[in-house]
C-alpha positions as CSV (number, residue, x, y, z in Angstrom):
1,M,-33.6,-3.3,24.2
2,I,-32.7,-6.0,21.7
3,I,-33.3,-8.8,24.1
4,S,-36.9,-7.6,24.8
5,R,-37.6,-7.5,21.0
6,K,-35.9,-10.8,20.3
7,W,-37.2,-12.8,23.3
8,R,-38.6,-15.6,21.0
9,E,-35.2,-16.2,19.6
10,Y,-33.5,-16.2,23.0
11,V,-36.1,-18.6,24.5
12,T,-35.5,-21.0,21.6
13,A,-31.7,-20.6,21.9
14,L,-31.8,-21.2,25.7
15,S,-33.9,-24.4,25.2
16,A,-31.5,-25.6,22.4
17,T,-28.4,-25.0,24.6
18,L,-29.7,-27.1,27.5
19,I,-28.0,-29.8,25.5
20,T,-24.6,-28.0,25.9
21,A,-25.4,-27.6,29.6
22,A,-25.6,-31.4,29.6
23,A,-22.3,-31.4,27.8
24,G,-20.9,-29.2,30.6
25,T,-21.9,-31.6,33.3
26,T,-19.9,-34.4,31.6
27,V,-16.8,-32.1,31.4
28,G,-17.0,-30.8,34.9
29,W,-18.0,-34.1,36.5
30,T,-14.4,-35.3,36.6
31,S,-13.2,-32.4,38.8
32,P,-15.1,-33.5,42.0
33,T,-15.3,-37.2,41.1
34,L,-11.7,-38.1,40.3
35,P,-10.4,-37.1,43.8
36,K,-13.0,-39.4,45.3
37,L,-12.1,-42.3,43.0
38,L,-8.4,-41.8,43.8
39,A,-8.9,-41.6,47.5
40,K,-8.0,-44.5,49.8
41,N,-11.7,-45.1,50.7
42,S,-12.7,-44.9,47.0
43,P,-16.1,-46.5,46.1
44,I,-14.3,-47.8,43.0
45,E,-10.6,-48.4,43.2
46,T,-8.9,-46.3,40.5
47,S,-5.3,-45.6,39.6
48,P,-3.9,-42.3,38.4
49,D,-3.5,-43.6,34.9
50,Q,-7.1,-44.8,34.9
51,S,-8.3,-41.4,36.2
52,S,-6.7,-39.7,33.2
53,W,-8.5,-42.1,30.8
54,I,-11.8,-41.4,32.6
55,A,-11.2,-37.7,32.0
56,S,-10.2,-38.0,28.4
57,L,-12.3,-40.9,27.0
58,M,-15.4,-38.8,26.7
59,I,-13.6,-36.3,24.4
60,L,-12.0,-39.1,22.4
61,A,-15.4,-40.6,21.7
62,S,-16.7,-37.2,20.6
63,A,-14.5,-37.4,17.6
64,V,-16.6,-40.3,16.3
65,S,-20.1,-38.8,16.2
66,P,-19.7,-35.5,14.2
67,I,-19.7,-37.4,10.8
68,P,-23.2,-39.1,11.4
69,A,-24.3,-35.8,13.0
70,S,-23.4,-33.9,9.9
71,Y,-25.3,-36.4,7.7
72,L,-28.3,-36.3,10.0
73,A,-28.4,-32.5,10.1
74,D,-28.7,-32.3,6.3
75,R,-31.2,-35.2,6.1
76,I,-33.6,-34.7,9.1
77,G,-32.7,-31.2,10.3
78,T,-30.6,-29.7,13.1
79,K,-33.5,-29.7,15.6
80,R,-34.0,-33.5,15.4
81,T,-30.3,-34.1,15.3
82,L,-29.9,-32.1,18.6
83,L,-32.8,-34.1,20.1
84,L,-30.9,-37.3,19.3
85,A,-27.9,-36.0,21.2
86,S,-29.8,-36.4,24.5
87,I,-29.9,-40.2,24.2
88,P,-26.2,-40.9,24.8
89,Y,-26.2,-38.5,27.8
90,I,-29.1,-40.2,29.4
91,M,-27.6,-43.7,28.8
92,G,-24.2,-42.5,30.1
93,W,-25.6,-41.3,33.4
94,I,-27.6,-44.5,33.9
95,L,-24.3,-46.4,33.5
96,V,-22.6,-44.1,36.1
97,M,-25.4,-44.8,38.5
98,L,-24.9,-48.6,38.0
99,A,-21.1,-48.5,38.0
100,N,-19.1,-50.7,40.4
101,N,-15.9,-50.9,38.4
102,V,-13.7,-48.7,36.2
103,P,-14.6,-50.3,32.8
104,T,-18.3,-49.4,33.4
105,I,-17.2,-45.8,34.0
106,Y,-15.1,-46.0,30.8
107,A,-18.2,-47.2,28.9
108,A,-20.3,-44.4,30.4
109,R,-17.8,-41.7,29.3
110,L,-17.5,-43.2,25.8
111,I,-21.3,-43.1,25.3
112,S,-21.6,-39.6,26.7
113,G,-18.9,-38.5,24.3
114,L,-21.0,-39.5,21.3
115,G,-23.7,-37.1,22.6
116,Y,-21.0,-34.4,23.0
117,G,-19.9,-34.7,19.4
118,I,-23.5,-34.5,18.1
119,A,-24.3,-31.5,20.3
120,Y,-21.3,-29.4,19.3
121,T,-21.7,-30.2,15.6
122,A,-25.4,-29.4,15.4
123,A,-25.8,-26.6,18.0
124,P,-23.7,-23.9,16.2
125,M,-25.5,-24.7,13.0
126,Y,-29.0,-24.4,14.5
127,L,-28.3,-21.2,16.5
128,G,-26.6,-19.5,13.5
129,E,-29.6,-20.3,11.3
130,I,-32.4,-19.2,13.7
131,A,-30.8,-15.9,14.8
132,S,-31.2,-12.4,13.4
133,N,-28.0,-10.7,12.2
134,E,-27.8,-8.3,15.1
135,V,-27.9,-11.1,17.8
136,R,-26.3,-14.0,16.0
137,G,-23.1,-13.7,17.9
138,A,-24.9,-13.5,21.3
139,M,-27.0,-16.6,20.4
140,A,-24.0,-18.7,19.5
141,T,-22.1,-17.7,22.7
142,L,-25.0,-19.2,24.7
143,I,-23.5,-22.6,23.8
144,T,-20.6,-21.6,26.1
145,V,-22.8,-19.9,28.7
146,M,-24.9,-23.0,29.2
147,S,-21.9,-25.3,29.1
148,K,-20.3,-23.2,31.9
149,F,-23.6,-23.5,33.9
150,G,-23.3,-27.3,33.6
151,I,-19.6,-27.2,34.7
152,L,-20.4,-24.9,37.7
153,S,-23.2,-27.2,38.8
154,Q,-20.6,-30.0,39.2
155,Y,-18.3,-27.8,41.3
156,C,-21.1,-26.7,43.5
157,I,-22.9,-30.1,44.0
158,G,-20.2,-32.8,43.3
159,P,-18.0,-32.5,46.3
160,Y,-21.0,-32.8,48.7
161,V,-23.0,-35.7,47.3
162,S,-22.2,-39.2,46.2
163,M,-21.5,-40.3,42.6
164,L,-25.1,-41.6,42.5
165,G,-26.5,-38.4,43.7
166,L,-24.5,-36.3,41.2
167,A,-25.5,-38.6,38.3
168,S,-29.2,-38.3,39.3
169,F,-29.0,-34.6,39.1
170,N,-27.1,-34.7,35.8
171,I,-29.6,-37.0,34.0
172,A,-32.4,-34.5,34.6
173,I,-30.8,-31.9,32.3
174,P,-31.0,-33.9,29.0
175,I,-34.5,-35.0,30.0
176,L,-35.5,-31.3,30.5
177,F,-33.9,-30.5,27.2
178,V,-36.1,-33.0,25.3
179,V,-39.3,-31.8,27.0
180,T,-38.7,-28.1,26.2
181,F,-36.9,-28.3,22.9
182,S,-39.5,-30.6,21.3
183,A,-41.8,-27.5,21.2
184,M,-39.3,-25.3,19.4
185,P,-39.2,-24.6,15.6
186,E,-36.9,-26.2,13.2
187,S,-34.4,-24.0,11.4
188,P,-36.0,-22.1,8.4
189,Y,-32.8,-22.8,6.5
190,Y,-33.4,-26.6,6.7
191,Y,-36.9,-26.2,5.4
192,L,-35.7,-24.1,2.5
193,K,-32.9,-26.6,1.7
194,S,-35.5,-29.4,1.6
195,G,-38.0,-27.4,-0.5
196,Q,-40.6,-26.9,2.3
197,N,-41.0,-23.1,1.8
198,N,-44.3,-22.9,3.7
199,L,-42.8,-24.5,6.8
200,A,-39.8,-22.2,6.5
201,E,-42.2,-19.2,6.6
202,K,-44.0,-20.6,9.6
203,S,-40.8,-21.3,11.4
204,L,-39.5,-17.7,10.7
205,K,-42.8,-16.2,11.9
206,K,-42.6,-18.1,15.1
207,L,-39.0,-17.0,15.7
208,R,-39.4,-13.3,14.7
209,G,-43.0,-12.6,15.9
210,R,-43.8,-8.9,15.1
211,D,-40.3,-8.5,13.6
212,Y,-41.1,-10.9,10.8
213,M,-40.5,-9.4,7.4
214,L,-41.1,-11.1,4.0
215,E,-37.9,-9.6,2.8
216,E,-35.9,-11.6,5.2
217,L,-37.5,-14.9,4.0
218,E,-36.9,-13.8,0.4
219,S,-33.2,-13.1,1.2
220,M,-32.8,-16.5,2.9
221,T,-34.5,-18.2,0.0
222,H,-32.2,-16.5,-2.5
223,L,-29.0,-17.3,-0.5
224,V,-30.0,-21.0,0.0
225,N,-30.9,-21.4,-3.7
226,E,-27.5,-19.9,-4.7
227,N,-25.6,-22.1,-2.2
228,M,-27.5,-25.3,-3.1
229,K,-26.6,-24.8,-6.8
230,E,-23.1,-25.7,-5.8
231,K,-23.1,-29.4,-5.0
232,S,-20.8,-29.8,-2.0
233,R,-18.1,-32.5,-1.7
234,W,-15.9,-33.2,1.2
235,K,-12.8,-32.2,-0.8
236,D,-14.4,-28.8,-1.5
237,L,-13.3,-27.9,2.1
238,V,-9.7,-27.8,0.9
239,T,-10.0,-27.2,-2.8
240,V,-12.3,-24.1,-2.8
241,G,-10.4,-21.1,-1.6
242,G,-13.1,-19.6,0.6
243,N,-13.9,-22.9,2.3
244,K,-10.2,-23.6,2.9
245,K,-9.7,-20.1,4.3
246,G,-12.6,-20.5,6.7
247,L,-11.4,-23.9,7.8
248,I,-7.9,-22.7,8.5
249,I,-9.2,-19.7,10.5
250,L,-11.5,-21.8,12.7
251,L,-8.9,-24.6,13.2
252,G,-6.4,-22.0,14.3
253,I,-8.8,-20.4,16.7
254,Y,-9.9,-23.7,18.2
255,F,-6.2,-24.8,18.5
256,T,-5.6,-21.7,20.6
257,Q,-8.7,-22.4,22.6
258,Q,-7.6,-25.9,23.5
259,F,-3.9,-25.4,23.8
260,C,-4.1,-22.4,26.0
261,G,-4.6,-24.9,28.8
262,S,-8.3,-24.4,29.4
263,T,-9.4,-28.0,29.1
264,A,-6.7,-29.2,31.5
265,I,-7.7,-26.6,34.1
266,I,-11.4,-27.5,33.8
267,S,-10.9,-31.2,33.9
268,Y,-8.4,-31.2,36.7
269,A,-9.4,-28.0,38.6
270,E,-9.8,-29.5,42.0
271,Q,-6.4,-31.3,41.8
272,I,-4.7,-28.2,40.5
273,F,-6.1,-26.1,43.3
274,G,-5.1,-28.7,45.8
275,A,-1.5,-28.8,44.5
276,A,-1.3,-25.0,44.5
277,E,-2.1,-24.8,48.2
278,G,-3.5,-21.3,47.7
279,G,-5.4,-20.6,50.9
280,L,-9.0,-21.6,49.9
281,G,-9.8,-25.3,49.9
282,P,-9.9,-27.1,46.5
283,Q,-13.7,-27.3,46.5
284,E,-14.3,-23.7,47.3
285,S,-11.6,-22.6,44.8
286,C,-13.5,-24.6,42.1
287,I,-16.8,-22.9,42.9
288,L,-15.1,-19.5,42.6
289,F,-13.5,-20.7,39.4
290,G,-16.8,-21.9,37.9
291,S,-18.7,-18.8,39.0
292,V,-16.1,-16.6,37.1
293,Q,-16.6,-18.8,34.1
294,L,-20.4,-18.5,34.1
295,L,-20.5,-14.8,34.7
296,T,-17.8,-13.9,32.2
297,S,-19.5,-16.0,29.5
298,A,-22.7,-14.2,30.1
299,V,-20.9,-10.9,29.7
300,S,-19.2,-12.1,26.6
301,S,-22.6,-13.0,25.0
302,Q,-23.5,-9.3,25.3
303,L,-20.2,-7.9,24.0
304,V,-19.6,-10.1,21.0
305,D,-22.1,-8.2,18.8
306,R,-21.0,-4.8,20.2
307,L,-17.2,-4.9,20.3
308,G,-16.8,-7.6,17.6
309,R,-15.2,-11.0,17.4
310,K,-11.6,-10.1,16.7
311,P,-11.0,-7.7,19.7
312,L,-12.4,-10.1,22.2
313,L,-10.3,-13.0,20.9
314,L,-7.1,-10.9,21.0
315,V,-7.7,-9.7,24.6
316,S,-8.6,-13.3,25.5
317,S,-5.4,-14.8,24.0
318,C,-3.2,-12.2,25.6
319,G,-4.8,-12.6,29.0
320,V,-4.4,-16.4,29.1
321,G,-0.8,-16.2,27.9
322,I,0.2,-13.8,30.7
323,A,-1.7,-15.8,33.3
324,N,0.0,-19.1,32.1
325,I,3.4,-17.5,32.6
326,I,2.6,-16.4,36.1
327,I,1.0,-19.7,37.1
328,G,3.9,-21.6,35.7
329,A,6.4,-19.4,37.6
330,Y,4.4,-20.1,40.8
331,F,4.6,-23.9,40.3
332,F,8.3,-23.6,39.4
333,M,9.0,-21.8,42.7
334,K,6.9,-24.4,44.6
335,H,8.9,-27.2,42.8
336,E,12.2,-25.6,43.8
337,N,11.0,-25.1,47.4
338,S,11.6,-21.4,47.1
339,E,11.6,-19.5,50.4
340,Y,9.1,-17.0,48.9
341,I,6.4,-19.5,48.2
342,V,4.6,-19.1,51.5
343,S,4.1,-15.4,50.9
344,L,2.9,-16.1,47.3
345,R,0.1,-18.6,48.0
346,F,-2.4,-16.0,47.0
347,I,-1.2,-16.2,43.4
348,P,-3.4,-19.2,42.3
349,I,-6.5,-17.7,43.9
350,V,-5.9,-14.5,42.0
351,V,-4.4,-15.5,38.7
352,I,-6.4,-18.6,37.9
353,P,-9.7,-16.6,38.0
354,I,-7.9,-14.0,35.8
355,F,-7.0,-16.8,33.4
356,I,-10.7,-18.0,33.4
357,F,-12.0,-14.5,32.9
358,S,-9.6,-13.9,30.0
359,Y,-10.3,-17.3,28.4
360,T,-14.1,-17.1,28.8
361,I,-14.5,-13.5,27.5
362,G,-13.2,-14.6,24.0
363,L,-11.7,-18.0,23.4
364,A,-14.5,-20.0,25.1
365,T,-17.4,-18.2,23.5
366,V,-16.5,-16.4,20.2
367,P,-15.4,-19.4,18.2
368,F,-18.9,-20.8,18.2
369,A,-20.2,-17.5,16.9
370,I,-17.7,-17.6,14.0
371,T,-18.5,-21.3,13.4
372,S,-22.2,-20.5,13.0
373,E,-21.7,-17.9,10.3
374,I,-18.6,-18.4,8.2
375,F,-19.6,-21.2,5.9
376,P,-22.2,-21.4,3.1
377,T,-25.3,-23.5,3.6
378,N,-24.3,-26.3,1.2
379,I,-21.0,-27.0,3.0
380,K,-21.7,-25.9,6.6
381,S,-22.6,-29.3,8.0
382,K,-19.4,-30.9,6.5
383,A,-17.2,-28.1,7.8
384,T,-18.7,-28.1,11.3
385,C,-18.2,-31.9,11.3
386,I,-14.5,-31.7,10.5
387,I,-13.9,-28.9,13.0
388,Q,-15.6,-30.8,15.8
389,I,-13.5,-33.9,15.0
390,C,-10.3,-31.9,15.1
391,V,-11.4,-30.1,18.3
392,A,-12.1,-33.5,19.9
393,I,-8.7,-34.8,19.0
394,M,-7.0,-31.6,20.3
395,T,-9.0,-31.7,23.6
396,F,-8.2,-35.3,24.1
397,A,-4.5,-34.6,23.6
398,V,-4.5,-31.7,26.1
399,T,-6.5,-33.7,28.7
400,K,-4.4,-36.8,28.4
401,L,-1.0,-35.1,28.0
402,Y,-1.4,-32.6,30.8
403,Q,-1.5,-35.3,33.5
404,V,1.6,-37.0,31.9
405,I,3.6,-33.8,31.7
406,A,2.6,-32.7,35.2
407,D,3.5,-36.0,36.7
408,N,6.8,-36.4,34.9
409,L,8.1,-32.9,34.3
410,G,6.1,-30.7,36.7
411,N,3.0,-28.5,36.5
412,Y,5.2,-25.5,35.6
413,V,6.3,-27.1,32.3
414,A,2.8,-27.6,31.2
415,F,1.7,-24.1,32.0
416,W,4.7,-22.5,30.2
417,C,3.9,-24.6,27.1
418,F,0.4,-23.3,27.2
419,A,1.8,-19.8,27.5
420,L,3.9,-20.2,24.4
421,L,1.0,-21.6,22.3
422,S,-1.2,-18.7,23.5
423,V,1.2,-16.2,22.1
424,G,1.2,-18.0,18.8
425,G,-2.6,-17.7,18.9
426,V,-2.4,-13.9,19.3
427,I,-0.3,-13.7,16.2
428,F,-2.6,-16.0,14.2
429,I,-5.8,-14.1,15.1
430,L,-4.2,-10.7,14.5
431,I,-3.1,-11.6,10.9
432,L,-5.8,-14.0,9.6
433,L,-9.1,-13.4,11.3
434,P,-11.6,-11.0,9.5
435,E,-14.3,-9.2,11.5
436,T,-17.8,-10.5,11.0
437,K,-19.8,-8.5,13.6
438,G,-23.3,-7.6,12.4
439,Q,-22.8,-8.9,8.9
440,S,-25.3,-11.1,7.0
441,F,-24.3,-14.5,5.8
442,A,-24.2,-13.1,2.3
443,A,-21.8,-10.3,3.3
444,I,-19.5,-12.7,5.1
445,Q,-19.4,-15.1,2.2
446,E,-18.6,-12.3,-0.2
447,K,-15.6,-11.4,2.0
448,L,-14.3,-14.9,2.1
449,Y,-14.9,-15.8,-1.5
450,S,-14.0,-12.5,-3.1
451,S,-11.0,-14.0,-4.9
452,E,-13.0,-16.6,-6.7
453,K,-15.4,-16.8,-9.6
454,V,-18.3,-19.2,-10.4
455,V,-18.1,-21.6,-13.3
456,Y,-20.2,-24.6,-14.4
457,E,-18.9,-28.1,-14.9
458,K,-20.3,-31.5,-15.6
459,R,-20.3,-33.9,-12.6
460,D,-21.8,-37.4,-12.9
461,G,-24.0,-36.4,-15.8
462,D,-25.3,-33.2,-14.1
463,V,-24.2,-29.6,-14.6
464,A,-23.0,-28.2,-11.3
465,R,-22.2,-24.7,-10.2
466,V,-18.7,-24.5,-8.6
467,R,-16.2,-21.9,-7.5
468,I,-12.6,-21.7,-8.7
469,N,-9.7,-19.6,-7.4
470,L,-8.7,-16.7,-9.5
């Protein structure tokens, strides 16, 4: 089996993605915590508007840290950058433990958001660079698997412990990450970029074990040397055709990921299940919901390198679109006090897990695989930075606007909007997304940059190798 041969890579990836498990705890934390804060006997008196800010501030802050994370990844390596992401998480949970008012919780969420932005900028880069071609997709989807583990932990533990108890559990995850990940190798691509070829060889031997081949190191060295001849500038993301195409593809996929409604359902899961009155209690429904997420993301990690990126994304987008239509119809009938609503209370318990299965099998996992492989070495950190900033803004918009739309127009309006945008995502993916399953970085770049040629021009006194569109 591939896993048995690649166990060193999987152990490294699991250790690295503990930081995204920490990110998952910060996302899932709001689901069991906001109902407690909004209750009459709340430990910290909180208004509905304040609760929506508590849910969304973390994501808003995550738009700030990708730029320094991108800079650090190029200067000190993706491993050290990921280790730095643990500091805001630890500080954030300490503040939650000490909180006795809403502003302190705001501060905790803002600080945690900085860690979120660093983690999701550096993790796809690190995993893409340490993985073999045949398991690169599976490695990158571990970002989502571990994130879903973090979210599920909040659904299982949060309703039954105090805020202090939940924060005490959550702070242990970034600490465990630091302890385990400190022993893992740096990306060989970083060492090659910084001219440390001996360390790159040691890193690759540690990752590949008996599968190590000198030819792979030579191929990496050639690709990095070619990429680094082209001095990257921020504007190259939109002026170089291949970069622009990759950026458009990823932003379109991430737009579909966020505006299919996933973030709103995850952040407000307990409140949505409570409003749906679907038979199971809100807490039990959330545990079911989180379990489906975790199991499906694990399945997706094994399918992405077998079935391909594009088929999974198409199935995923179609599934969430249909589920959104049905959930919206249910809430509409509930809003209109339909006589049939009593006999249809099973719908949320059946359809929301279908939504989660559909979302997690593709949209939740595959974008990270594509992010890790689609850009050249010289521009990858800048591209990942821009993507994470845009994703943070989109996630903030969905998280904040869902509550506003649900309160003023009704849940059904929000879900039908999500359905419409999901259909748009299907069309976008069908037309623009190329398949990258099992392909090397060089092959993927050749596909994206096939309509360009290389020329040399003078920049700041130096001769630089650049691409121009034909």
